[in-house]
C-alpha positions as CSV (number, residue, x, y, z in Angstrom):
1,M,6.5,25.6,-23.1
2,A,6.6,28.5,-20.6
3,H,10.3,27.8,-19.6
4,P,13.4,26.7,-21.4
5,P,14.2,23.0,-20.5
6,V,16.3,22.3,-17.5
7,R,19.5,20.8,-18.6
8,W,20.5,17.7,-16.6
9,G,23.8,16.0,-16.2
10,V,23.7,12.4,-15.0
11,L,26.7,11.3,-12.9
12,A,27.1,7.5,-13.1
13,T,25.7,4.9,-15.4
14,G,24.2,2.1,-13.3
15,A,20.6,0.9,-13.0
16,I,19.3,3.7,-10.9
17,A,20.9,6.3,-13.3
18,A,19.1,4.5,-16.2
19,T,15.7,4.5,-14.4
20,F,16.0,8.2,-13.6
21,T,17.1,9.1,-17.1
22,E,14.1,7.2,-18.5
23,D,11.8,9.2,-16.3
24,L,13.5,12.5,-17.2
25,L,12.9,11.7,-20.9
26,T,9.1,11.8,-20.3
27,L,9.3,15.5,-19.3
28,D,8.9,18.2,-22.0
29,D,10.7,20.7,-19.9
30,A,13.8,18.6,-19.1
31,E,16.8,17.8,-21.3
32,V,19.4,15.2,-20.5
33,A,22.3,17.1,-21.8
34,A,25.3,15.1,-20.6
35,V,26.4,12.0,-18.7
36,G,29.6,11.5,-16.8
37,S,31.4,8.4,-15.6
38,R,34.9,7.4,-14.4
39,S,34.9,5.1,-17.5
40,P,34.8,7.0,-20.8
41,E,33.5,3.8,-22.4
42,A,30.6,3.5,-19.9
43,A,29.7,7.2,-20.4
44,R,29.7,6.8,-24.2
45,A,27.6,3.6,-24.1
46,F,25.0,5.3,-21.7
47,A,24.9,8.4,-23.9
48,D,24.3,6.3,-27.1
49,R,21.6,4.3,-25.3
50,Y,19.6,7.4,-24.4
51,G,20.6,9.9,-27.1
52,I,22.5,12.1,-24.8
53,P,24.6,14.7,-26.6
54,R,27.7,14.7,-24.5
55,A,29.6,11.9,-22.7
56,H,32.3,12.8,-20.2
57,G,35.0,10.4,-19.2
58,S,35.3,11.8,-15.7
59,W,33.2,13.3,-12.9
60,A,35.3,16.5,-13.1
61,E,34.5,17.0,-16.8
62,L,30.8,16.7,-16.1
63,A,31.0,19.1,-13.2
64,A,32.8,21.6,-15.4
65,D,30.3,21.4,-18.3
66,P,28.9,24.9,-18.7
67,D,25.8,23.7,-20.4
68,I,24.4,21.8,-17.4
69,D,22.0,23.3,-14.9
70,I,21.8,20.4,-12.4
71,V,23.6,17.1,-11.8
72,Y,21.9,13.9,-10.7
73,V,24.3,11.8,-8.6
74,A,23.6,8.1,-8.9
75,T,26.8,6.5,-7.6
76,P,26.9,3.9,-4.9
77,H,26.3,5.3,-1.4
78,S,30.0,5.5,-0.5
79,A,30.7,7.9,-3.4
80,H,27.8,10.3,-2.9
81,H,29.8,12.7,-0.8
82,A,32.8,12.9,-3.2
83,A,30.6,13.2,-6.3
84,A,28.2,15.7,-4.9
85,A,31.0,17.8,-3.3
86,L,32.8,18.0,-6.7
87,C,29.6,19.3,-8.4
88,L,28.6,21.7,-5.7
89,D,32.1,23.2,-5.5
90,A,31.9,23.7,-9.3
91,G,28.7,25.7,-8.8
92,K,26.3,23.1,-10.0
93,A,22.9,22.4,-8.5
94,V,22.7,18.8,-7.3
95,L,20.0,16.1,-6.8
96,C,21.8,13.3,-5.0
97,E,20.5,9.8,-4.5
98,K,19.5,8.5,-1.1
99,P,20.9,8.0,1.4
100,L,22.6,11.4,0.9
101,T,25.9,10.2,2.4
102,L,27.2,7.5,4.7
103,D,26.7,9.6,7.9
104,A,25.5,13.0,9.2
105,V,28.9,14.6,9.2
106,Q,29.3,14.0,5.4
107,A,25.7,15.2,4.8
108,L,26.2,18.4,6.8
109,D,29.4,19.1,4.8
110,L,27.5,18.9,1.6
111,V,24.8,21.3,3.0
112,H,27.6,23.8,3.9
113,R,29.1,23.5,0.4
114,A,25.7,24.2,-1.2
115,E,25.2,27.2,1.1
116,A,28.6,28.5,0.2
117,A,28.1,28.0,-3.6
118,G,24.5,29.4,-3.4
119,V,23.1,26.6,-5.4
120,F,20.1,24.2,-5.1
121,F,20.8,20.9,-3.3
122,M,18.4,18.1,-2.6
123,E,18.4,14.4,-1.6
124,A,16.7,12.3,-4.2
125,M,14.3,10.8,-1.7
126,W,11.4,10.1,-4.1
127,T,9.1,9.0,-1.2
128,R,8.8,12.6,-0.2
129,T,7.6,13.7,-3.6
130,V,5.2,11.0,-4.9
131,P,1.5,12.1,-4.9
132,A,0.2,9.4,-2.6
133,I,2.6,10.2,0.2
134,L,1.8,13.9,-0.1
135,K,-1.9,13.0,0.1
136,M,-1.2,10.8,3.1
137,V,0.4,13.6,5.0
138,E,-2.5,15.9,4.1
139,T,-5.0,13.2,5.3
140,V,-3.2,12.7,8.6
141,H,-3.1,16.5,9.3
142,S,-6.8,16.7,8.5
143,G,-7.6,14.6,11.5
144,V,-9.4,11.8,9.6
145,I,-7.6,9.1,11.7
146,G,-7.5,11.2,14.9
147,E,-4.2,11.7,16.6
148,P,-1.5,9.5,15.0
149,R,0.0,7.2,17.6
150,L,1.8,4.4,15.8
151,V,3.7,4.0,12.5
152,T,4.7,0.5,11.5
153,A,6.7,0.0,8.3
154,D,8.8,-2.7,6.8
155,F,11.1,-2.7,3.8
156,S,12.7,-6.1,3.5
157,V,13.9,-7.7,0.3
158,A,15.5,-11.2,0.0
159,F,18.4,-10.2,-2.2
160,K,20.0,-13.6,-2.0
161,A,23.3,-11.7,-2.2
162,G,26.7,-13.2,-1.9
163,P,29.6,-11.5,-0.1
164,E,30.7,-9.8,-3.3
165,H,27.3,-8.0,-3.7
166,R,27.3,-4.2,-3.0
167,V,24.6,-4.7,-0.3
168,R,27.1,-6.7,1.8
169,D,30.1,-4.6,1.2
170,P,31.1,-2.2,4.0
171,A,33.3,-0.2,1.6
172,L,30.2,0.6,-0.5
173,G,28.0,1.5,2.5
174,G,26.2,-1.9,2.4
175,G,23.6,-3.2,4.7
176,A,19.8,-3.0,5.1
177,L,19.7,0.3,6.9
178,L,21.1,2.7,4.4
179,D,19.7,0.9,1.4
180,L,16.2,0.1,2.7
181,G,15.7,1.3,6.2
182,V,16.0,5.0,5.1
183,Y,12.4,4.7,3.7
184,P,10.6,3.6,6.9
185,L,12.6,6.2,8.8
186,T,11.5,8.9,6.3
187,L,7.9,7.8,6.5
188,S,8.0,8.0,10.3
189,R,9.5,11.5,10.2
190,L,6.7,12.6,7.8
191,V,4.2,11.6,10.5
192,F,5.9,12.3,13.8
193,G,9.0,14.4,13.1
194,E,12.2,14.1,15.2
195,P,12.3,11.2,17.6
196,R,13.1,11.6,21.3
197,T,14.8,8.2,21.7
198,V,16.1,5.5,19.3
199,H,16.3,1.8,20.1
200,A,17.8,-0.6,17.6
201,A,18.7,-4.2,17.2
202,A,20.2,-6.1,14.3
203,T,21.8,-9.2,13.0
204,L,25.0,-8.6,11.0
205,T,26.5,-10.3,7.9
206,P,30.0,-11.8,8.2
207,E,31.2,-8.7,6.4
208,G,30.0,-6.5,9.3
209,V,27.0,-4.8,7.7
210,D,23.4,-5.2,9.0
211,D,21.5,-8.0,7.5
212,T,18.2,-7.4,9.4
213,T,17.5,-4.4,11.5
214,A,14.6,-3.4,13.8
215,V,14.2,0.2,15.1
216,T,11.8,1.6,17.6
217,L,11.4,5.4,17.8
218,V,9.7,7.2,20.6
219,H,8.6,10.8,19.9
220,P,8.0,13.8,22.2
221,G,4.2,13.7,21.6
222,G,4.0,10.0,22.6
223,G,3.9,8.6,19.1
224,I,5.9,5.4,18.5
225,A,7.3,4.0,15.2
226,T,8.3,0.3,14.8
227,L,10.4,-0.1,11.7
228,T,12.1,-3.1,10.1
229,C,14.4,-3.7,7.1
230,S,16.3,-6.7,5.8
231,I,18.5,-7.7,2.8
232,S,17.7,-11.4,3.4
233,A,14.0,-11.6,4.3
234,D,11.1,-11.4,1.9
235,G,9.1,-9.0,4.0
236,P,5.7,-7.3,3.5
237,W,7.2,-4.0,2.3
238,S,4.2,-2.3,3.7
239,A,3.2,0.5,6.2
240,T,0.4,1.5,8.5
241,I,-0.2,4.9,10.2
242,A,-2.6,4.2,13.2
243,G,-4.4,7.0,15.0
244,T,-6.9,7.3,17.8
245,E,-9.8,7.3,15.3
246,G,-8.6,5.1,12.5
247,R,-5.7,4.1,10.4
248,I,-4.1,4.4,7.0
249,E,-2.8,1.3,5.3
250,F,-0.3,1.1,2.4
251,G,0.1,-2.1,0.5
252,R,3.3,-3.4,-0.9
253,H,5.8,-0.8,-2.2
254,F,4.8,1.8,0.3
255,S,7.9,3.7,-0.6
256,W,6.4,4.8,-3.9
257,P,2.7,4.0,-3.5
258,S,-0.1,4.7,-6.0
259,G,-2.7,5.1,-3.2
260,F,-3.8,4.0,0.3
261,S,-6.8,2.9,2.3
262,V,-8.4,4.7,5.2
263,F,-10.1,2.6,7.9
264,R,-12.3,3.6,10.9
265,N,-13.4,0.9,13.4
266,D,-12.0,-1.7,10.9
267,D,-14.4,-0.5,8.2
268,L,-12.9,0.8,4.9
269,V,-14.2,4.3,4.6
270,Q,-12.0,5.6,1.8
271,R,-9.7,4.4,-0.9
272,V,-7.4,7.2,-2.0
273,E,-5.9,6.8,-5.5
274,A,-3.0,9.1,-6.3
275,P,-0.9,7.4,-9.1
276,F,2.6,8.4,-9.8
277,L,3.9,9.4,-13.2
278,A,6.3,7.3,-15.2
279,R,8.2,5.0,-12.8
280,G,7.9,7.4,-9.9
281,M,11.3,9.0,-9.9
282,V,10.1,11.8,-12.2
283,H,8.4,13.5,-9.3
284,E,11.7,14.3,-7.6
285,A,12.9,15.7,-10.9
286,I,9.8,17.8,-11.2
287,E,10.3,19.2,-7.7
288,A,14.0,20.0,-8.3
289,Q,13.1,21.8,-11.5
290,R,10.4,23.8,-9.8
291,C,12.9,24.9,-7.1
292,L,15.5,25.8,-9.6
293,R,13.0,28.0,-11.5
294,E,11.9,29.7,-8.3
295,G,15.5,30.3,-7.2
296,L,15.3,28.1,-4.1
297,Q,18.3,26.4,-2.5
298,E,16.4,23.7,-0.8
299,S,13.0,21.9,-1.4
300,P,10.2,22.4,1.0
301,L,9.3,18.7,0.3
302,A,12.8,17.5,1.2
303,P,14.4,20.2,3.3
304,W,18.0,19.9,4.4
305,A,17.0,19.7,8.1
306,E,14.8,16.6,7.4
307,T,17.6,14.9,5.4
308,L,20.1,15.6,8.2
309,G,17.6,14.4,10.8
310,V,17.3,11.0,9.1
311,M,21.1,10.8,8.8
312,R,21.5,11.4,12.5
313,T,19.0,8.7,13.4
314,M,20.8,6.2,11.1
315,D,24.1,7.2,12.8
316,E,22.5,6.4,16.1
317,V,21.1,3.1,14.9
318,R,24.5,2.1,13.4
319,A,26.2,3.0,16.7
320,Q,23.8,0.8,18.6
321,I,24.1,-2.2,16.3
322,G,27.8,-1.9,15.7
323,V,28.1,-1.1,12.0
324,A,30.9,1.2,10.7
325,Y,32.0,2.1,7.3
326,P,35.7,2.6,6.3
327,A,34.8,5.7,4.2
328,A,32.9,7.4,6.9
């Protein structure tokens, strides 16, 4: 092994933390060195489950652990800012789950903290790191489908969630937009960049978060994105990038695809296979580790400006549909 293993701390012990840890354990150059939780019992149980040497009964203890190189933040959305800020201020590199924060103000604050601490910081938007998405961007830029003009994408899941579920809780940053809509928005930015105008409509839950949201983005070059997300509809969860000479189609699970199809004049001309490793989350860890070893503060695959851009667009969408969070 050319490099010593990167020593990871995992902050939180829920399902997403478990999936990320399982992916980390497939890497020879990564070590899951510690886990931290507000509950000592939860931290100990998680550590025992995955053979993690140290279990910390508070976030502060994890942030202060001298034998950690980077912390993966896996809390609910509403706690991302507090958890990431604690670690950044302690001089720890951070990979924080998406959406980075509840709004662009909180996100910019974390970027400023990372700059001040001189440490690596990245949103854990795995869509930006999986091989098939990187290959899609390369294919679009190569001109195979001509000039891209339209992106359509849907991420809708029928959660069948009651009012007690986190996706319906404003205090936890609930709603379709932050949980699911962030993926179509990210895909659109990869193709078109910053939108010129944002138009949004939504239906809200009785709790005041968005149940189903539709967003239309118009871009300076004339490209348009039509994006949908829902926490109550069983949608196609698919995406298409249409250009003047053809189109690229992703099937279900476009947010972490294993490949895509290229069409010209309705004829399938190419099937691109680019499988992800493990369960897909490993690619964001690989990218974070590469950046750490190269002394980078931000990833060129998920730069701060792009993360902040998505947050600003989501702020505008929420302003138009009337969704606010008490913690923002």
